C-alpha positions in Angstrom: 0.0 0.0 0.0 1.2 3.5 -0.7 0.4 6.9 -1.9 -1.3 5.5 -5.0 -3.5 3.2 -3.0 -4.6 6.0 -0.7 -5.5 8.3 -3.6 -7.4 5.5 -5.3 -9.4 4.8 -2.1 -10.2 8.5 -1.7 -11.3 8.8 -5.3 -13.5 5.6 -5.1 -15.1 6.8 -1.9 -15.8 10.2 -3.4 -17.5 8.6 -6.4 -19.6 6.4 -4.2 -20.5 9.2 -1.8 -21.2 12.1 -4.2 -21.8 10.6 -7.7 -23.7 7.4 -7.4 -27.5 7.7 -6.8 -28.5 4.1 -6.5 -30.8 2.8 -3.8 -29.7 -0.6 -2.5 -31.9 -1.6 0.4 -29.2 -3.6 2.1 -26.2 -1.2 1.5 -25.8 2.5 2.2 -23.5 3.6 -0.6 -22.9 7.0 1.1 -21.6 5.4 4.3 -19.4 3.0 2.3 -18.0 6.0 0.4 -17.2 7.8 3.6 -15.5 4.7 5.0 -13.4 4.4 1.8 -12.4 8.1 2.0 -11.4 7.7 5.6 -9.4 4.6 4.9 -7.7 6.4 2.0 -6.7 9.3 4.1 -5.4 6.9 6.8 -3.3 5.0 4.2 -2.0 8.3 2.8 -0.9 9.7 6.1 0.6 6.4 7.3 2.6 6.2 4.1 3.8 9.8 4.3 4.7 9.3 8.0 6.7 6.2 7.1 8.6 7.9 4.4 9.3 11.0 6.6 10.8 8.6 9.2 13.0 7.0 6.6 14.3 10.3 5.3 15.4 11.3 8.8 17.3 8.1 9.2 18.9 8.4 5.8 20.3 11.8 6.5 22.2 10.6 9.6 25.9 11.2 9.1 28.2 8.7 10.7 31.7 9.9 11.3 34.3 7.4 12.3 37.4 8.6 14.0 40.5 6.5 13.7 43.2 7.3 16.2 46.6 5.8 16.0 47.9 4.0 19.0 51.3 5.8 18.9 52.0 9.5 18.2 53.3 10.3 14.7 56.8 11.6 14.3 57.1 15.3 13.4 58.9 15.9 10.1 61.4 18.8 10.1 60.5 21.6 7.6 62.2 21.4 4.3 65.4 23.5 3.8 65.1 26.9 2.2 65.7 27.0 -1.5 69.1 28.4 -2.6 69.1 32.1 -3.6 68.9 32.7 -7.3 72.2 33.2 -9.0 73.1 36.4 -10.8 72.6 36.4 -14.5 75.8 36.2 -16.6 77.0 39.5 -18.1 
């Protein structure tokens, strides 16, 4: 079940509630339509709530810190480059 099912139930319930004018002595079509509309809204909200919950979990950033068991040795800075030589004359 998902968003499409919820919309389908709402549409079917609206058709039965507002468009069909049949008189069936053992079935109230307006009540059945309202039940379908309510069920469709419930399915729609449940699906949206479920996907909202998944989006929150998917955005969680996991940072793993890896520390060495011994300190690293410091490297001395590189020596200064030699000064440029004078151009020949």
